[in-house]
C-alpha positions as CSV (number, residue, x, y, z in Angstrom):
1,M,60.2,3.9,-87.4
2,H,58.2,5.7,-90.2
3,G,55.5,5.2,-87.7
4,T,57.3,6.7,-84.7
5,M,58.1,9.6,-87.0
6,R,54.9,10.0,-88.3
7,S,53.4,10.2,-84.4
8,R,55.6,12.5,-83.5
9,A,55.1,15.2,-86.3
10,L,51.2,14.9,-85.4
11,L,52.0,15.3,-81.6
12,L,53.9,18.7,-82.3
13,V,51.4,20.1,-84.9
14,A,49.0,19.5,-82.4
15,V,50.9,21.7,-79.9
16,V,51.5,24.2,-81.9
17,L,47.7,24.6,-83.3
18,T,46.4,24.5,-79.9
19,A,48.7,27.3,-78.7
20,Q,47.9,29.5,-82.0
21,L,44.4,28.9,-81.7
22,C,44.0,30.2,-78.5
23,A,42.4,33.9,-78.0
24,C,44.3,35.4,-74.9
25,T,47.8,35.0,-73.5
26,A,47.4,35.2,-69.6
27,Y,50.6,35.8,-68.4
28,A,51.8,33.5,-65.4
29,G,51.6,35.6,-62.2
30,S,48.6,37.7,-63.1
31,G,45.9,35.5,-61.7
32,G,43.8,32.8,-63.2
33,D,43.5,28.8,-61.5
34,G,47.2,27.6,-62.9
35,F,47.5,25.1,-65.7
36,S,47.3,21.7,-66.8
37,V,49.1,19.6,-69.6
38,E,48.9,16.4,-71.1
39,F,51.4,13.8,-68.8
40,I,51.6,11.2,-71.4
41,H,53.0,7.8,-71.0
42,R,56.0,6.9,-72.9
43,D,54.6,3.4,-74.1
44,S,50.3,5.1,-74.3
45,V,49.1,5.5,-77.8
46,R,49.4,9.2,-77.6
47,S,53.2,9.0,-77.4
48,P,55.7,9.1,-80.5
49,F,57.5,6.3,-78.8
50,H,54.7,4.0,-78.8
51,D,55.7,0.6,-80.5
52,P,52.2,-0.8,-81.6
53,T,53.9,-4.4,-82.0
54,L,53.9,-5.3,-78.7
55,T,50.9,-6.5,-76.3
56,A,49.2,-4.9,-73.4
57,P,51.4,-7.4,-71.1
58,A,54.5,-7.0,-72.9
59,R,54.6,-3.4,-72.4
60,V,54.0,-3.7,-68.8
61,L,57.0,-6.4,-68.3
62,E,59.0,-4.2,-70.6
63,A,58.0,-1.2,-68.3
64,A,58.9,-3.4,-65.3
65,R,62.6,-4.2,-66.6
66,R,63.2,-0.4,-67.3
67,S,61.8,0.2,-63.7
68,A,64.6,-2.0,-62.2
69,A,67.4,-0.1,-64.2
70,R,65.7,3.0,-62.5
71,A,66.2,2.0,-59.1
72,A,69.9,0.8,-60.0
73,A,70.3,4.3,-61.2
74,L,68.4,6.1,-58.0
75,S,71.1,4.3,-55.5
76,R,73.7,5.2,-57.5
77,S,72.9,8.9,-57.2
78,Y,73.6,8.5,-53.9
79,V,76.6,9.1,-54.1
80,R,78.4,11.6,-55.8
81,A,80.3,10.7,-59.2
82,D,84.8,10.3,-58.3
83,A,86.1,11.1,-61.4
84,P,86.0,14.3,-63.1
85,S,84.5,14.1,-66.6
86,A,86.0,15.0,-69.6
87,D,85.6,18.9,-69.2
88,G,87.3,19.1,-66.0
89,F,84.9,19.2,-63.6
90,V,82.4,16.4,-61.5
91,S,79.3,15.4,-63.4
92,E,76.1,14.3,-61.6
93,V,75.2,11.3,-62.1
94,T,71.6,10.6,-62.2
95,S,68.5,8.5,-63.9
96,R,67.9,8.7,-67.3
97,S,65.1,6.7,-68.0
98,S,62.0,7.6,-66.9
99,E,58.2,6.7,-67.9
100,Y,56.1,10.1,-68.8
101,L,56.3,13.3,-71.3
102,M,54.8,16.4,-71.8
103,A,54.7,18.8,-74.3
104,V,56.8,22.4,-74.1
105,N,57.2,25.4,-75.9
106,I,60.1,27.2,-75.6
107,G,61.7,30.4,-76.8
108,T,60.1,33.5,-79.1
109,P,58.3,32.2,-81.4
110,P,58.2,29.1,-79.4
111,T,59.5,25.6,-80.3
112,P,57.5,23.1,-79.6
113,M,59.5,19.8,-78.1
114,V,58.5,16.7,-76.4
115,A,60.3,16.0,-73.3
116,I,60.6,13.6,-70.2
117,A,58.9,14.7,-67.2
118,D,60.8,13.3,-64.2
119,T,59.8,13.6,-60.4
120,G,63.4,12.4,-59.7
121,S,65.6,15.1,-61.6
122,D,65.7,19.2,-61.1
123,L,67.4,20.4,-64.1
124,I,65.5,21.5,-67.1
125,W,67.5,21.0,-70.2
126,L,67.0,20.4,-73.6
127,N,68.5,19.8,-77.4
128,C,70.1,22.8,-78.7
129,S,71.7,24.1,-81.9
130,S,75.0,25.9,-81.6
131,G,73.1,28.0,-84.8
132,G,74.6,31.3,-84.5
133,D,74.5,32.5,-81.1
134,G,77.9,33.2,-80.7
135,P,80.5,31.1,-78.7
136,G,78.7,30.8,-75.8
137,L,77.5,27.7,-77.4
138,A,79.8,27.1,-79.9
139,A,82.4,26.4,-77.5
140,A,80.9,24.0,-76.0
141,R,79.5,21.8,-78.9
142,D,81.3,18.4,-79.4
143,A,81.3,17.8,-83.3
144,D,81.1,14.1,-82.5
145,A,77.9,14.2,-80.3
146,Q,75.2,15.3,-82.1
147,S,71.7,15.6,-79.8
148,P,68.8,13.7,-80.7
149,G,65.6,14.4,-81.8
150,V,64.2,18.1,-81.6
151,Q,66.7,21.0,-81.5
152,F,65.8,24.3,-80.3
153,D,68.0,27.2,-82.6
154,P,68.4,29.9,-79.9
155,S,69.4,32.2,-82.4
156,N,65.5,32.3,-83.7
157,S,64.6,33.4,-80.0
158,T,64.7,37.1,-79.6
159,T,64.4,36.2,-75.3
160,F,67.1,34.0,-75.3
161,S,70.4,34.6,-73.4
162,L,73.1,32.8,-71.2
163,V,73.9,32.3,-67.6
164,D,76.9,33.7,-66.1
165,C,78.8,31.4,-63.7
166,D,78.6,33.7,-61.0
167,S,74.7,33.5,-61.1
168,G,72.8,32.0,-58.4
169,A,71.2,29.7,-60.8
170,C,75.1,28.6,-61.8
171,G,75.7,28.1,-58.1
172,E,72.5,25.7,-57.7
173,L,74.1,23.4,-60.4
174,P,75.9,20.3,-58.3
175,D,78.9,21.1,-60.5
176,A,79.5,23.7,-63.3
177,A,82.4,25.2,-64.9
178,C,83.2,28.1,-66.5
179,G,84.2,28.6,-70.1
180,T,86.5,30.7,-71.3
181,D,83.7,33.5,-72.0
182,S,82.1,33.3,-68.2
183,K,79.4,31.5,-69.3
184,C,77.9,28.7,-66.8
185,R,78.8,24.7,-68.4
186,Y,76.8,21.7,-66.6
187,S,77.5,17.9,-67.2
188,Y,75.0,15.3,-66.6
189,S,75.7,11.6,-66.7
190,Y,73.0,9.3,-66.4
191,G,73.4,5.3,-65.1
192,D,73.6,4.0,-68.1
193,G,76.2,5.7,-69.6
194,S,74.6,8.5,-71.5
195,H,75.9,12.0,-71.0
196,T,74.7,15.2,-71.9
197,S,76.5,18.9,-71.3
198,G,76.2,22.5,-72.4
199,V,75.6,25.9,-71.5
200,L,73.3,27.3,-68.8
201,S,70.5,30.0,-70.6
202,T,67.1,31.4,-69.9
203,E,64.2,31.5,-72.2
204,T,60.2,32.2,-72.2
205,F,58.8,28.9,-72.0
206,T,55.1,28.6,-72.6
207,F,52.3,26.3,-71.8
208,A,48.8,26.1,-73.5
209,D,45.6,25.1,-72.4
210,A,44.4,22.4,-74.9
211,P,40.7,21.9,-75.6
212,G,39.2,19.4,-72.6
213,A,41.4,21.5,-69.7
214,R,39.5,23.7,-67.3
215,G,40.7,27.0,-69.4
216,D,41.7,27.8,-72.6
217,G,44.9,30.2,-72.6
218,T,48.4,29.9,-72.5
219,T,50.5,30.7,-69.4
220,R,53.9,32.4,-70.6
221,V,57.2,32.2,-68.1
222,A,59.6,34.4,-68.8
223,H,63.6,34.0,-68.0
224,V,62.9,30.5,-66.6
225,N,66.4,28.3,-66.0
226,F,67.1,25.6,-68.1
227,G,70.7,23.7,-69.9
228,C,70.8,24.3,-73.7
229,S,72.3,20.9,-74.3
230,T,74.6,20.8,-77.2
231,T,76.1,17.6,-76.5
232,F,74.5,14.5,-76.1
233,V,76.2,10.8,-75.9
234,G,74.2,7.7,-75.8
235,T,70.5,7.0,-76.2
236,F,67.3,8.9,-75.2
237,I,63.9,9.0,-76.0
238,G,62.3,12.6,-76.2
239,D,64.0,16.5,-76.8
240,G,65.1,16.4,-73.3
241,L,63.8,16.3,-69.6
242,V,61.6,18.4,-67.4
243,G,62.8,18.0,-63.8
244,L,59.8,17.9,-61.8
245,G,61.9,17.6,-58.3
246,G,62.3,19.5,-55.5
247,G,65.2,21.1,-55.8
248,D,66.0,25.0,-56.7
249,L,66.2,24.7,-60.6
250,S,63.5,22.5,-61.3
251,L,60.4,23.6,-62.8
252,V,58.3,23.4,-59.7
253,S,60.5,25.5,-58.1
254,Q,61.0,28.1,-60.9
255,L,57.3,28.8,-61.4
256,G,56.8,29.2,-57.7
257,A,60.1,31.6,-57.1
258,D,59.1,34.1,-60.1
259,T,54.8,33.3,-60.5
260,S,51.8,33.1,-58.0
261,L,51.6,29.4,-59.0
262,G,53.7,28.6,-56.0
263,R,55.9,25.2,-55.6
264,R,53.0,22.8,-56.3
265,F,51.9,20.0,-59.0
266,S,49.7,17.5,-59.1
267,Y,49.1,14.5,-61.3
268,C,45.9,11.8,-61.6
269,L,47.7,8.5,-63.5
270,V,45.1,6.6,-65.4
271,P,45.9,2.5,-65.5
272,Y,48.1,1.2,-68.1
273,S,45.0,-0.3,-69.4
274,V,43.5,3.0,-70.3
275,M,43.6,4.4,-73.7
276,A,44.0,7.7,-72.4
277,S,46.6,10.3,-71.1
278,S,46.8,11.5,-67.9
279,A,47.0,15.2,-66.2
280,L,49.7,17.2,-65.0
281,N,48.6,20.4,-63.0
282,F,50.4,23.1,-61.6
283,G,48.9,26.0,-59.4
284,S,45.7,26.0,-57.7
285,R,44.7,23.1,-60.3
286,A,47.0,21.0,-58.1
287,A,45.5,21.3,-55.2
288,V,44.2,17.5,-54.2
289,T,40.8,18.4,-52.1
290,D,39.6,14.6,-53.3
291,P,37.5,12.4,-50.6
292,G,39.7,10.5,-48.8
293,A,42.8,12.5,-49.2
294,A,45.6,11.6,-47.0
295,T,47.9,14.0,-46.5
296,T,52.4,13.4,-45.5
297,P,54.9,15.3,-44.4
298,L,57.9,15.5,-46.4
299,I,61.2,14.5,-44.9
300,P,65.1,15.4,-45.2
301,S,66.5,13.6,-48.6
302,Q,70.1,13.2,-48.9
303,V,69.2,14.1,-52.8
304,K,67.2,17.3,-52.8
305,A,65.3,16.3,-55.7
306,Y,63.3,13.0,-54.5
307,Y,60.4,13.3,-52.6
308,T,61.1,11.1,-49.8
309,V,58.2,10.5,-46.9
310,E,58.3,8.4,-44.0
311,L,57.2,5.0,-44.4
312,R,55.9,3.1,-41.2
313,S,53.9,0.2,-41.8
314,V,52.6,-1.8,-44.6
315,K,48.9,-3.9,-43.5
316,V,47.2,-6.5,-45.4
317,G,43.6,-7.4,-43.8
318,S,44.1,-7.5,-40.1
319,K,48.3,-8.3,-40.5
320,T,49.9,-5.1,-40.2
321,F,53.9,-5.4,-40.7
322,A,56.2,-2.6,-39.0
323,A,58.6,-1.0,-41.2
324,P,62.4,-0.9,-39.9
325,D,63.2,2.1,-38.0
326,Q,63.7,5.1,-39.9
327,S,62.5,3.9,-43.7
328,P,61.7,7.1,-45.8
329,V,60.4,6.1,-49.1
330,I,60.6,8.0,-52.2
331,V,57.4,8.7,-54.8
332,D,58.0,8.7,-57.7
333,S,56.4,8.9,-61.4
334,G,59.2,7.5,-63.1
335,T,60.0,4.2,-61.7
336,T,57.3,1.8,-62.5
337,L,57.2,-0.8,-59.5
338,T,57.2,-0.1,-56.1
339,Y,60.5,-1.1,-54.1
340,L,59.8,-2.4,-50.3
341,P,63.0,-3.5,-47.9
342,E,63.0,-7.1,-47.6
343,A,61.9,-6.9,-44.2
344,L,58.6,-5.7,-45.2
345,L,58.6,-7.0,-48.7
346,D,59.0,-10.7,-47.1
347,P,55.8,-11.1,-44.9
348,L,53.8,-9.3,-47.6
349,V,54.5,-11.9,-50.0
350,K,54.0,-14.4,-47.7
351,E,50.2,-13.4,-46.3
352,L,49.4,-12.8,-50.0
353,T,50.4,-16.1,-50.8
354,Q,48.2,-17.2,-48.4
355,R,44.8,-15.3,-49.3
356,I,44.7,-15.3,-53.1
357,K,43.2,-18.4,-54.1
358,L,44.6,-18.3,-57.9
359,P,47.2,-21.2,-59.0
360,P,51.0,-20.2,-58.8
361,A,53.0,-19.2,-62.0
362,Q,56.6,-19.1,-63.0
363,S,57.9,-15.2,-62.5
364,P,59.0,-14.2,-66.3
365,E,61.7,-12.0,-64.0
366,K,63.9,-12.9,-60.5
367,F,62.7,-9.4,-59.3
368,L,59.0,-10.1,-59.6
369,P,58.8,-12.1,-56.6
370,L,55.5,-13.3,-56.7
371,C,53.0,-14.4,-59.7
372,F,49.7,-16.0,-60.6
373,D,48.0,-18.3,-63.2
374,V,44.9,-16.4,-63.9
375,S,44.1,-17.7,-67.8
376,G,41.2,-19.6,-66.4
377,V,39.8,-16.4,-64.9
378,P,36.8,-14.5,-66.7
379,D,37.8,-11.0,-66.6
380,G,36.5,-9.1,-64.2
381,Q,36.9,-11.3,-61.3
382,V,41.0,-11.4,-60.5
383,A,40.3,-8.0,-58.7
384,A,37.7,-9.6,-56.4
385,M,40.3,-12.1,-55.4
386,I,43.0,-9.5,-54.1
387,P,43.1,-7.8,-51.0
388,E,43.5,-4.5,-50.6
389,V,47.1,-3.6,-49.1
390,T,47.8,-0.3,-47.1
391,L,50.7,2.1,-46.9
392,G,51.3,3.5,-43.7
393,L,53.1,6.8,-43.8
394,G,54.5,9.4,-42.0
395,G,51.5,11.5,-39.8
396,G,49.4,9.2,-39.7
397,A,48.7,9.2,-43.2
398,A,47.0,5.7,-45.1
399,V,47.4,4.9,-48.6
400,T,44.9,2.4,-49.4
401,L,46.3,0.2,-53.1
402,K,43.6,-2.0,-55.0
403,A,44.6,-4.7,-56.7
404,E,45.3,-1.8,-59.9
405,N,48.3,-0.9,-57.8
406,T,49.3,-3.9,-56.4
407,F,49.2,-6.7,-59.5
408,V,50.0,-6.4,-63.3
409,E,49.5,-8.7,-66.1
410,V,53.6,-9.1,-67.8
411,Q,52.5,-12.0,-69.4
412,E,49.3,-13.7,-71.3
413,G,47.4,-14.6,-68.2
414,T,50.5,-14.0,-66.0
415,L,49.8,-11.8,-62.9
416,C,52.7,-10.6,-61.1
417,L,52.9,-8.7,-58.2
418,A,54.5,-5.0,-58.8
419,V,56.5,-5.2,-55.7
420,A,60.2,-5.5,-55.6
421,A,62.9,-6.1,-53.1
422,K,65.0,-2.7,-52.8
423,S,68.7,-3.1,-52.7
424,E,70.8,-2.6,-50.2
425,Q,72.7,0.6,-52.0
426,L,69.6,2.0,-52.3
427,P,68.8,3.9,-48.5
428,A,65.1,4.8,-49.7
429,S,62.2,2.5,-50.7
430,I,60.0,3.7,-53.9
431,I,56.4,4.4,-54.2
432,G,56.0,3.7,-58.1
433,N,53.9,4.6,-60.8
434,I,51.8,1.4,-61.2
435,A,50.9,2.2,-56.9
436,Q,50.0,5.5,-57.9
437,Q,47.2,4.8,-60.8
438,N,43.9,5.9,-60.1
439,M,45.6,8.1,-57.4
440,H,45.3,12.0,-57.2
441,V,48.5,12.6,-56.0
442,G,50.0,16.3,-55.3
443,Y,53.7,17.7,-54.4
444,D,53.4,20.9,-52.5
445,L,56.8,22.4,-51.6
446,D,55.5,25.3,-49.9
447,K,53.6,23.2,-47.5
448,G,56.2,20.2,-47.3
449,T,53.9,18.0,-48.3
450,V,52.7,15.1,-50.4
451,T,48.7,14.1,-50.8
452,F,47.2,11.2,-52.1
453,A,43.9,10.9,-52.9
454,P,41.4,7.9,-54.6
455,A,40.4,8.9,-57.9
456,D,38.9,8.0,-61.0
457,C,41.4,9.6,-63.0
458,A,40.0,9.1,-66.7
459,S,36.9,10.3,-65.8
460,S,37.4,13.0,-62.9
461,Y,40.4,14.4,-64.5
462,P,40.8,14.3,-68.2
463,A,44.0,15.1,-69.3
464,P,44.0,18.0,-72.1
465,S,43.1,16.6,-75.8
466,P,45.3,18.9,-78.5
467,S,43.5,19.4,-81.8
468,G,43.7,16.4,-84.0
469,S,43.8,12.9,-83.3
470,L,47.1,10.6,-82.8
């Protein structure tokens, strides 16, 4: 516990020092090529939530288990909750678990916070204290449900304001309620029973380019709509959540609406085995122009936040397995495993079983359909024994998955396929983050596309490294 608190404190200090050391401030919309921030896996050594007692395979297995919980929550998110919340309005049901974190600086002067960054969510919300900001926040607070982690105190900021019920932003919430002060209140519930609520607000967000990025300045964005959460029930990592989804309240959409950065972002995920952070890019830095880039169009989704494309086929060697008609697939950084319908997964498993000349191993989890014993194989030789798998997507895009994208070691000497069967309740498949390792993945809401390109993320797209070592 003390180690986690120390790591967290060091990360926040590094963020503050980085912002203070920048000599100039480039306001968003005034030009430049955008900005890049660290995209920190929750299990990495740079994460304040890193557990040093777990082995590398154990961390992967825990991530796979969280993936199963997230996939189940994504299934439930397609159906709105029927029962009203305690506040008298219906709350959105969404996924709480996610795999990546980002540092955010909120307010004037900035308060550094570490939040979940989630491509499957829209609303930005951060822990708030009611402070001295009057009845708007005080009325929303539940004395028995204190927010975890760092809390932003709006009374200490000169740029904070509350959002009225009749505003366009309040209308974008799936469900909202008016307090007696006519301010916009919200409530979000999660698949594991966790719940947060508060008041929709606006504030200035500051994003710092730390040493190692392509720039050395700060990007300030004023009047960002976010949820000032004063109540939280349950367990949660981080100080809140930054929604990177496709809805109007996400950070991406707000940057595009209020600045010249456009509604686009990209990331390049380093493999789990690499002791480095990934990069999360906005603006022109988000362009994916790498050799071998494949672009597929976004298609309409029942849940606006989800980046959904068409899955047409799965190919192994010369064998191509066609997807069932109308097979949407969500591209999601917050889900570890890839999920396919059984009509695709079963022939894929059969083909891989025939092609991979390794002894079988018992799966440590029922949802992992195929495992091999690699205890007797020298390091570096396993990847050569695993055939590439190609996903055929809409628009003729073909995304090739290498061994590191399809198999992971979940126990010492046990290698398992990182693809599982999607539930019948989930209308779409999922391309998870293991499948996206060492790929530059770009989302462009303005063009309505997702682009994939193979990349050496640790060297080609180094994440910014804040001053100070964790």
